[in-house]
GUKE-198405 format. One record per residue: residue in three letters; residue number from 0; x, y, z of N, C-alpha, C in turn. Coordinates in steps of 0.1 Angstrom, whole numbers. Example, Ala and Ser with C-alpha at 12.3 -4.5 7.8 and 13.67 -1.06 7.14 Angstrom:
(atom 'ALA'; 0; (132; -57; 78); (123; -45; 78); (132; -33; 78)) (atom 'SER'; 1; (128; -22; 71); (137; -11; 71); (129; 0; 79)) 
***
This chain:
(atom 'MET'; 0; (-182; -557; -84); (-177; -564; -68); (-178; -552; -59)) (atom 'GLU'; 1; (-186; -548; -48); (-183; -539; -43); (-172; -540; -29)) (atom 'LYS'; 2; (-163; -535; -24); (-153; -532; -15); (-160; -526; -3)) (atom 'ASN'; 3; (-158; -536; 10); (-165; -528; 23); (-154; -519; 30)) (atom 'GLU'; 4; (-159; -513; 41); (-151; -501; 45); (-134; -502; 50)) (atom 'ASN'; 5; (-135; -516; 55); (-121; -518; 57); (-114; -524; 45)) (atom 'GLN'; 6; (-116; -527; 39); (-108; -531; 27); (-102; -519; 17)) (atom 'LYS'; 7; (-89; -521; 18); (-79; -513; 8); (-75; -517; -3)) (atom 'THR'; 8; (-74; -509; -13); (-72; -511; -28); (-57; -511; -26)) (atom 'SER'; 9; (-51; -517; -36); (-37; -520; -36); (-27; -509; -36)) (atom 'GLU'; 10; (-30; -496; -43); (-28; -486; -44); (-25; -476; -33)) (atom 'HIS'; 11; (-34; -480; -23); (-39; -474; -8); (-30; -482; 2)) (atom 'GLN'; 12; (-25; -471; 14); (-22; -475; 24); (-30; -475; 37)) (atom 'SER'; 13; (-29; -481; 48); (-35; -480; 62); (-33; -467; 66)) (atom 'LEU'; 14; (-40; -462; 72); (-39; -447; 78); (-25; -445; 86)) (atom 'GLU'; 15; (-21; -454; 94); (-10; -457; 99); (4; -454; 90)) (atom 'SER'; 16; (6; -462; 81); (14; -461; 72); (15; -451; 64)) (atom 'PHE'; 17; (3; -445; 62); (5; -436; 52); (7; -423; 60)) (atom 'ILE'; 18; (7; -421; 75); (11; -410; 82); (31; -414; 82)) (atom 'THR'; 19; (32; -426; 83); (46; -430; 86); (53; -425; 72)) (atom 'PHE'; 20; (47; -428; 64); (54; -424; 46); (54; -411; 45)) (atom 'LEU'; 21; (43; -400; 48); (44; -387; 51); (57; -380; 61)) (atom 'GLU'; 22; (58; -388; 70); (70; -381; 80); (81; -386; 72)) (atom 'GLU'; 23; (83; -396; 66); (95; -401; 61); (97; -390; 47)) (atom 'GLN'; 24; (90; -385; 42); (93; -372; 32); (102; -362; 35)) (atom 'LYS'; 25; (113; -360; 25); (124; -352; 26); (117; -342; 20)) (atom 'THR'; 26; (106; -333; 22); (100; -326; 16); (106; -308; 23)) (atom 'LYS'; 27; (106; -295; 17); (112; -286; 20); (100; -274; 18)) (atom 'GLY'; 28; (103; -263; 24); (94; -254; 21); (82; -253; 21)) (atom 'THR'; 29; (68; -250; 11); (57; -250; 11); (51; -267; 11)) (atom 'ALA'; 30; (59; -274; 5); (58; -291; 4); (58; -296; 18)) (atom 'ARG'; 31; (66; -291; 26); (70; -295; 40); (59; -292; 50)) (atom 'LYS'; 32; (53; -275; 48); (43; -272; 58); (27; -280; 52)) (atom 'PHE'; 33; (27; -284; 38); (15; -290; 35); (20; -305; 42)) (atom 'THR'; 34; (29; -310; 42); (30; -326; 47); (26; -323; 62)) (atom 'ASP'; 35; (32; -314; 67); (30; -315; 85); (15; -312; 87)) (atom 'TYR'; 36; (12; -305; 75); (-7; -302; 80); (-14; -314; 79)) (atom 'CYS'; 37; (-12; -323; 66); (-17; -335; 67); (-13; -347; 75)) (atom 'ILE'; 38; (-2; -347; 78); (-2; -354; 90); (-10; -350; 103)) (atom 'SER'; 39; (-9; -339; 105); (-14; -334; 116); (-32; -338; 115)) (atom 'GLU'; 40; (-37; -335; 104); (-49; -337; 102); (-53; -349; 101)) (atom 'LEU'; 41; (-44; -359; 93); (-46; -374; 99); (-48; -380; 112)) (atom 'LYS'; 42; (-37; -375; 119); (-40; -380; 133); (-52; -375; 142)) (atom 'LYS'; 43; (-57; -362; 133); (-68; -358; 142); (-80; -365; 137)) (atom 'ARG'; 44; (-81; -367; 124); (-91; -376; 119); (-90; -393; 126)) (atom 'ARG'; 45; (-79; -399; 124); (-79; -411; 135); (-85; -412; 146)) (atom 'ASP'; 46; (-83; -401; 155); (-91; -401; 169); (-104; -395; 170)) (atom 'THR'; 47; (-110; -396; 161); (-125; -390; 160); (-134; -402; 151)) (atom 'GLN'; 48; (-146; -401; 154); (-155; -409; 149); (-162; -407; 135)) (atom 'ASP'; 49; (-157; -392; 131); (-163; -388; 121); (-159; -394; 105)) (atom 'GLU'; 50; (-170; -398; 96); (-168; -403; 83); (-154; -396; 79)) (atom 'PHE'; 51; (-146; -403; 72); (-135; -397; 69); (-134; -406; 52)) (atom 'ASP'; 52; (-130; -404; 41); (-126; -412; 31); (-111; -410; 30)) (atom 'GLU'; 53; (-107; -424; 37); (-89; -424; 38); (-84; -424; 24)) (atom 'GLU'; 54; (-90; -433; 12); (-85; -433; 2); (-85; -418; -5)) (atom 'LEU'; 55; (-96; -412; -6); (-99; -398; -11); (-85; -390; -7)) (atom 'PHE'; 56; (-84; -387; 6); (-75; -383; 11); (-61; -384; 5)) (atom 'GLN'; 57; (-57; -396; 8); (-47; -401; 2); (-40; -394; -11)) (atom 'ASP'; 58; (-53; -402; -21); (-49; -396; -33); (-49; -377; -35)) (atom 'ALA'; 59; (-58; -371; -31); (-54; -357; -26); (-40; -354; -21)) (atom 'VAL'; 60; (-35; -359; -13); (-23; -354; -6); (-13; -361; -21)) (atom 'LYS'; 61; (-10; -370; -24); (1; -371; -34); (-3; -366; -44)) (atom 'PHE'; 62; (-14; -359; -51); (-14; -352; -62); (-9; -337; -62)) (atom 'VAL'; 63; (-13; -333; -48); (-5; -319; -44); (11; -321; -43)) (atom 'LEU'; 64; (13; -330; -36); (29; -333; -35); (35; -334; -47)) (atom 'ARG'; 65; (29; -344; -57); (34; -343; -70); (33; -329; -80)) (atom 'LYS'; 66; (21; -320; -76); (23; -307; -83); (33; -302; -76)) (atom 'LEU'; 67; (37; -301; -65); (49; -292; -57); (60; -299; -59)) (atom 'GLY'; 68; (61; -306; -67); (77; -316; -71); (82; -319; -59)) (atom 'ALA'; 69; (77; -325; -47); (78; -330; -39); (83; -347; -37)) (atom 'LEU'; 70; (75; -354; -46); (76; -369; -46); (85; -370; -61)) (atom 'GLU'; 71; (91; -379; -58); (98; -384; -71); (94; -399; -71)) (atom 'THR'; 72; (89; -407; -65); (88; -421; -64); (80; -423; -75)) (atom 'GLU'; 73; (87; -436; -82); (76; -441; -93); (63; -446; -90)) (atom 'ASP'; 74; (60; -449; -79); (44; -458; -76); (38; -442; -74)) (atom 'LEU'; 75; (42; -432; -72); (34; -418; -73); (29; -411; -85)) (atom 'LYS'; 76; (38; -412; -97); (39; -405; -110); (26; -411; -117)) 
***
């Protein structure tokens, strides 16, 4: 079964809710700088017509933050 562009899997959030999720993270140091960069990039992408794979971006951000030890929530492990 194919999913259309507007359909999100249960493990992915809407772009706006993912931005909010990142803004609420209590990261420090390198993780904070990376989080701030991601928020800025998401806001920039949101306002353009460029093709953008939101799910891939979310997965990559969560992966990097896990590697930095910044996220300890069970749903991201």
